[in-house]
Backbone bond lengths (Angstrom), bond angles and torsions (degrees), N, CA, C in turn:
res aa  C-N    CA-C-N  psi(-1)  N-CA   C-N-CA  omega(-1)  CA-C   N-CA-C  phi
1 M - - - 1.434 - - 1.514 108.13 -
2 P 1.380 117.03 140.73 1.457 118.75 176.91 1.486 115.90 -62.62
3 E 1.315 116.16 167.88 1.467 122.38 178.12 1.515 111.19 -53.60
4 N 1.286 117.46 134.47 1.471 123.61 176.90 1.523 108.02 -100.23
5 R 1.328 116.75 98.08 1.469 122.35 -176.30 1.540 114.09 -80.31
6 V 1.345 115.51 -23.52 1.464 120.05 -179.67 1.502 108.41 -123.15
7 S 1.304 116.91 117.18 1.452 123.05 175.21 1.489 108.59 -130.91
8 A 1.328 116.23 96.74 1.458 119.99 -174.66 1.501 109.84 -152.28
9 N 1.303 115.08 167.02 1.453 123.53 171.17 1.523 107.50 -126.63
10 L 1.314 114.22 149.57 1.482 119.84 174.18 1.535 104.75 -124.35
11 S 1.352 113.04 109.59 1.445 117.86 -178.60 1.504 110.46 -65.85
12 Q 1.310 116.48 159.61 1.455 120.92 177.71 1.543 109.76 -62.87
13 A 1.333 114.80 -36.74 1.493 120.53 178.84 1.543 108.92 -62.34
14 D 1.362 116.01 -47.51 1.482 117.72 -179.98 1.495 111.82 -66.88
15 Q 1.340 117.42 -38.23 1.469 119.64 178.37 1.532 109.39 -61.60
16 K 1.337 114.54 -43.79 1.463 120.37 178.64 1.555 110.54 -60.33
17 A 1.324 115.66 -44.01 1.469 120.79 -178.36 1.579 109.64 -63.46
18 V 1.307 116.45 -41.01 1.475 119.37 179.74 1.508 110.13 -66.21
19 L 1.356 117.15 -42.00 1.470 119.65 179.95 1.537 110.27 -68.19
20 E 1.326 116.80 -33.81 1.488 119.56 174.48 1.515 111.81 -67.10
21 A 1.336 115.44 -38.12 1.482 119.23 176.58 1.541 110.86 -64.56
22 I 1.297 116.97 -37.42 1.454 120.12 177.01 1.529 109.34 -67.22
23 Q 1.305 118.22 -39.66 1.440 121.86 176.87 1.522 110.98 -63.63
24 T 1.317 115.90 -37.69 1.484 119.55 176.13 1.540 111.50 -62.72
25 I 1.317 114.49 -40.70 1.476 118.00 177.49 1.519 110.05 -62.44
26 R 1.318 116.43 -44.31 1.494 118.62 176.67 1.531 113.26 -60.56
27 E 1.308 114.98 -37.34 1.473 118.09 179.33 1.527 111.37 -71.74
28 K 1.302 118.07 -32.88 1.487 122.55 177.59 1.534 112.09 -76.36
29 L 1.304 116.01 -13.85 1.466 120.63 178.90 1.536 107.72 -125.58
30 P 1.304 118.85 63.94 1.481 121.36 -174.27 1.535 112.59 -70.15
31 F 1.288 118.32 -9.80 1.470 122.33 -176.54 1.555 110.31 -90.63
32 L 1.300 118.62 -0.75 1.471 118.51 -179.03 1.515 109.77 -60.72
33 I 1.316 115.65 144.89 1.461 121.23 -178.99 1.533 110.22 -124.50
34 D 1.285 116.45 165.25 1.471 123.44 -179.98 1.525 108.18 -121.20
35 L 1.328 115.97 106.09 1.450 119.50 -178.55 1.508 110.57 -86.97
36 T 1.333 115.44 148.70 1.439 120.99 171.57 1.540 110.32 -74.28
37 P 1.289 121.74 159.81 1.465 121.50 175.44 1.553 111.39 -56.38
38 E 1.326 115.82 -37.30 1.472 119.29 179.11 1.512 110.57 -65.15
39 E 1.321 117.51 -45.72 1.479 121.03 176.93 1.478 113.11 -59.49
40 R 1.351 117.02 -41.46 1.469 122.40 176.69 1.539 110.35 -59.81
41 R 1.289 115.66 -45.37 1.453 121.17 -176.34 1.531 110.56 -63.91
42 K 1.305 118.78 -38.53 1.473 123.16 -176.87 1.513 114.67 -76.17
43 L 1.323 117.28 -25.21 1.455 118.92 -178.36 1.496 115.52 -69.87
44 P 1.348 117.70 137.64 1.473 118.18 172.10 1.526 109.27 -68.24
45 K 1.319 117.12 137.33 1.468 122.03 -176.14 1.516 109.56 -95.05
46 I 1.320 117.20 135.73 1.470 122.19 -178.25 1.514 113.23 -77.09
47 G 1.259 119.00 -38.69 1.460 120.48 179.42 1.541 111.96 67.11
48 D 1.341 115.34 176.77 1.452 121.56 -178.51 1.520 112.05 -64.63
49 T 1.335 118.46 -45.84 1.463 119.09 -178.76 1.472 112.50 -76.23
50 G 1.302 118.82 -15.92 1.490 122.00 179.64 1.492 114.00 -67.33
51 H 1.308 119.06 -26.50 1.481 122.43 179.60 1.524 109.64 -62.89
52 N 1.322 116.38 -48.27 1.485 120.61 177.60 1.542 110.59 -63.11
53 F 1.308 115.84 -42.39 1.429 122.01 178.92 1.531 111.66 -56.84
54 A 1.355 115.43 -46.90 1.443 120.20 179.80 1.543 111.45 -63.70
55 A 1.354 115.46 -42.12 1.474 119.96 178.39 1.544 110.46 -62.71
56 Q 1.314 116.75 -43.15 1.464 120.76 -179.83 1.526 110.01 -65.15
57 A 1.322 115.72 -40.51 1.495 119.51 178.40 1.528 110.27 -63.63
58 L 1.310 115.93 -37.90 1.486 118.82 177.24 1.555 109.85 -61.05
59 T 1.327 115.43 -44.37 1.497 120.15 -179.92 1.545 108.74 -59.16
60 V 1.303 114.73 -46.36 1.487 119.58 -178.25 1.536 108.24 -63.36
61 A 1.325 115.58 -42.16 1.463 117.06 -174.89 1.563 111.29 -71.00
62 T 1.327 117.17 -38.29 1.456 119.49 179.95 1.523 111.63 -72.58
63 Q 1.302 118.41 -33.57 1.484 120.36 178.52 1.498 113.86 -82.63
64 N 1.343 116.76 -14.37 1.477 121.71 -176.78 1.509 109.59 -137.60
65 S 1.253 118.04 50.77 1.477 120.59 -175.02 1.520 112.95 -61.41
66 G 1.337 116.79 -20.99 1.446 119.83 178.46 1.507 115.48 -66.28
67 I 1.325 116.74 -17.93 1.478 119.87 178.37 1.525 113.13 -80.80
68 L 1.348 115.72 -11.04 1.460 119.27 -175.02 1.573 110.58 -92.11
69 P 1.287 115.95 146.44 1.468 119.42 174.43 1.531 109.90 -63.74
70 R 1.305 117.72 154.33 1.444 121.19 179.79 1.507 112.64 -59.99
71 A 1.311 118.91 -32.13 1.444 120.85 -179.15 1.534 113.38 -71.93
72 F 1.331 117.50 -14.93 1.469 120.51 -179.24 1.547 110.08 -70.26
73 D 1.334 114.17 124.81 1.501 118.74 -176.31 1.564 107.46 -95.56
74 L 1.313 113.34 93.15 1.456 121.48 -178.25 1.568 110.67 -62.41
75 D 1.347 116.48 -40.37 1.461 119.79 178.17 1.523 112.33 -59.56
76 E 1.349 115.33 -42.95 1.476 119.71 179.83 1.537 110.33 -67.55
77 F 1.320 116.45 -39.37 1.452 120.41 177.40 1.514 110.33 -61.84
78 Q 1.323 118.01 -40.93 1.430 121.91 178.48 1.548 110.65 -65.85
79 R 1.328 118.27 -42.04 1.454 122.24 176.58 1.525 110.45 -60.36
80 D 1.326 116.28 -42.73 1.467 120.10 -179.05 1.572 111.06 -64.08
81 V 1.304 116.65 -43.35 1.472 120.30 -179.76 1.532 108.97 -67.16
82 E 1.328 117.61 -41.55 1.436 118.98 -179.44 1.504 111.44 -68.26
83 L 1.295 118.13 -38.96 1.505 123.38 178.54 1.530 107.95 -66.27
84 L 1.308 116.68 -42.17 1.478 119.13 177.04 1.543 110.97 -57.07
85 A 1.303 116.44 -46.22 1.466 122.13 178.93 1.545 110.34 -64.32
86 S 1.288 117.00 -37.67 1.466 118.48 -179.48 1.537 111.99 -74.49
87 L 1.299 116.50 -34.32 1.518 120.11 -179.26 1.519 111.83 -75.47
88 R 1.294 118.91 -28.12 1.481 120.84 -173.29 1.517 113.02 -54.94
89 P 1.325 122.83 -50.48 1.456 120.58 -178.08 1.537 110.50 -65.57
90 I 1.327 116.34 -32.08 1.497 119.72 177.64 1.559 109.30 -67.14
91 V 1.299 114.91 -44.19 1.459 119.00 179.22 1.557 111.29 -60.70
92 V 1.318 114.33 -43.52 1.495 117.90 179.42 1.558 108.89 -63.28
93 A 1.315 118.04 -46.65 1.454 120.39 -178.26 1.553 111.54 -63.67
94 I 1.306 116.97 -41.92 1.478 118.56 -178.78 1.509 110.96 -74.15
95 T 1.335 118.41 -31.10 1.451 121.30 174.48 1.528 110.32 -63.87
96 Q 1.298 116.38 -44.64 1.455 118.98 177.76 1.519 112.45 -62.42
97 L 1.361 114.80 -43.43 1.449 120.16 175.60 1.502 112.24 -60.37
98 Q 1.381 117.43 -44.23 1.427 121.65 176.59 1.514 112.83 -57.31
99 E 1.353 116.18 -43.47 1.454 119.56 177.83 1.484 112.22 -62.27
100 L 1.343 117.70 -41.95 1.477 121.79 177.77 1.537 111.07 -62.16
101 L 1.378 114.20 -44.28 1.470 118.63 177.43 1.534 111.51 -62.20
102 D 1.319 117.48 -45.86 1.443 120.87 178.79 1.522 113.48 -59.67
103 D 1.325 114.92 -45.49 1.472 120.16 -178.73 1.551 111.01 -65.96
104 T 1.353 115.03 -42.29 1.476 120.19 178.66 1.516 109.81 -64.36
105 Y 1.308 116.25 -45.79 1.482 122.12 -177.98 1.523 109.22 -61.49
106 L 1.343 116.65 -43.75 1.464 121.82 180.00 1.522 109.45 -63.97
107 E 1.317 118.09 -45.46 1.451 122.48 -178.28 1.542 111.15 -65.96
108 V 1.266 118.88 -45.75 1.481 123.73 178.71 1.504 109.49 -63.17
109 G 1.328 117.44 -42.92 1.454 120.56 177.96 1.514 111.63 -62.08
110 S 1.335 115.38 -42.55 1.467 119.88 178.48 1.520 110.49 -64.94
111 E 1.329 117.97 -42.01 1.480 120.26 178.29 1.539 110.59 -62.40
112 A 1.313 115.74 -43.84 1.460 119.54 -179.25 1.512 111.92 -64.84
113 Y 1.350 115.90 -40.28 1.457 119.78 -179.97 1.513 110.61 -68.20
114 A 1.302 117.98 -42.36 1.473 122.14 178.61 1.570 109.57 -60.23
115 A 1.350 116.40 -44.44 1.437 119.11 177.64 1.530 112.48 -65.16
116 A 1.349 115.01 -37.81 1.473 120.03 178.61 1.554 110.00 -63.52
117 L 1.306 115.11 -41.38 1.482 118.93 178.61 1.535 109.19 -63.91
118 A 1.342 118.14 -40.50 1.432 120.71 178.36 1.513 111.56 -62.48
119 V 1.347 116.40 -44.81 1.432 121.26 179.36 1.549 109.75 -61.60
120 Y 1.308 117.16 -43.13 1.437 121.34 -179.57 1.536 109.82 -60.45
121 S 1.341 114.73 -45.43 1.482 120.39 -179.05 1.560 110.39 -63.96
122 Y 1.291 116.24 -44.44 1.458 120.69 -179.93 1.605 109.27 -63.38
123 A 1.296 114.38 -42.84 1.463 119.86 -177.29 1.550 109.21 -64.47
124 K 1.338 115.51 -42.45 1.473 118.92 179.15 1.557 110.70 -62.74
125 A 1.345 115.96 -37.50 1.432 121.43 -176.55 1.529 113.28 -78.57
126 S 1.303 115.65 -17.60 1.477 118.13 -172.95 1.492 114.01 -75.60
127 D 1.323 119.33 -19.22 1.440 123.18 175.76 1.576 112.96 54.51
128 K 1.352 113.78 45.07 1.481 120.04 -178.65 1.505 111.04 -84.32
129 G 1.305 118.32 2.60 1.483 119.64 174.40 1.506 113.17 77.41
130 A 1.377 111.69 -148.88 1.469 119.36 -171.42 1.506 114.01 -60.44
131 A 1.329 117.48 -24.61 1.471 121.03 -179.61 1.481 110.96 -58.80
132 L 1.317 118.63 -37.59 1.478 121.22 -178.27 1.516 113.46 -104.69
133 D 1.340 117.02 -13.51 1.474 119.51 -176.32 1.515 113.48 -54.30
134 S 1.314 117.69 -47.35 1.508 120.14 -175.32 1.528 107.94 -69.55
135 L 1.313 118.82 -37.77 1.458 119.84 177.83 1.513 111.78 -67.88
136 L 1.341 116.49 -39.62 1.465 120.37 178.12 1.519 110.33 -66.06
137 A 1.347 118.44 -37.86 1.418 122.06 178.95 1.552 110.14 -61.91
138 G 1.273 115.36 -40.62 1.504 119.32 177.08 1.484 110.06 -65.21
139 M 1.327 119.52 -41.83 1.456 122.80 -178.16 1.557 108.05 -72.07
140 A 1.302 118.48 -30.74 1.495 120.84 -179.82 1.515 110.38 -64.87
141 Q 1.331 118.32 -23.29 1.486 118.37 178.91 1.513 112.87 -59.04
142 R 1.285 117.94 -23.97 1.441 123.89 176.23 1.517 111.68 -58.82
143 F 1.323 116.03 -32.72 1.449 122.32 -175.57 1.503 113.02 -101.98
144 A 1.301 120.06 -0.07 1.445 123.28 -177.83 1.514 109.47 -66.47
145 R 1.329 116.46 131.41 1.453 121.20 179.40 1.540 107.89 -80.62
146 K 1.334 114.13 137.41 1.437 118.60 178.58 1.551 106.81 -100.53
147 S 1.300 114.96 128.57 1.449 121.83 179.05 1.502 106.04 -97.51
148 G 1.340 116.64 139.81 1.466 122.52 179.52 1.504 111.38 -70.83
149 K 1.371 118.43 -17.61 1.475 121.00 -176.45 1.471 114.67 -92.98
150 S 1.315 119.85 -31.36 1.433 121.00 -173.49 1.522 111.18 -96.43
151 G 1.310 115.59 136.25 1.425 121.55 176.06 1.506 110.97 -96.92
152 P 1.306 121.67 -173.76 1.461 123.28 -179.16 1.524 111.93 -59.87
153 S 1.324 118.75 -35.85 1.475 118.68 -177.14 1.529 109.28 -76.34
154 D 1.345 117.96 -29.42 1.454 120.06 177.05 1.494 112.70 -66.66
155 A 1.315 115.86 -35.48 1.503 120.99 -178.36 1.486 110.61 -63.24
156 S 1.307 118.00 -35.27 1.466 120.15 -177.73 1.529 112.19 -77.00
157 N 1.309 117.50 -17.41 1.494 121.77 -179.91 1.538 111.75 -85.76
158 K 1.300 119.22 -10.26 1.457 120.52 -176.04 1.484 112.37 -82.58
């Protein structure tokens, strides 16, 4: 069996606590929105250098408010720049956490799948007869090839 890099348990209590912490984060950030892919595509992206640009523009705007049209909402611009600055460390921390979760989930899934393949191989080789045949048949479905031409009723006629 390959190296097992993750050997851990997550109790139901800890899982519940993590999910509650995530819910608390959502409650503390009630202004979060969910953009469609189209909305995401259309928005101008601020990027790393854009943060400083926005802060500099805010300084220019507050020190020279006379250059702005009356319809320009300087208070809203200031709130946006301040919120952007406040969200940035949270985004960095959650992005790092997401990467750790993704990597761990991928590794654990790979380990479980490799072990499942080994079990399947050992079970096929054991020749235990009917006791394992129905279980092996269910596991074999994982490897069944799907033909684009045959539907469910065609498969039973073969």
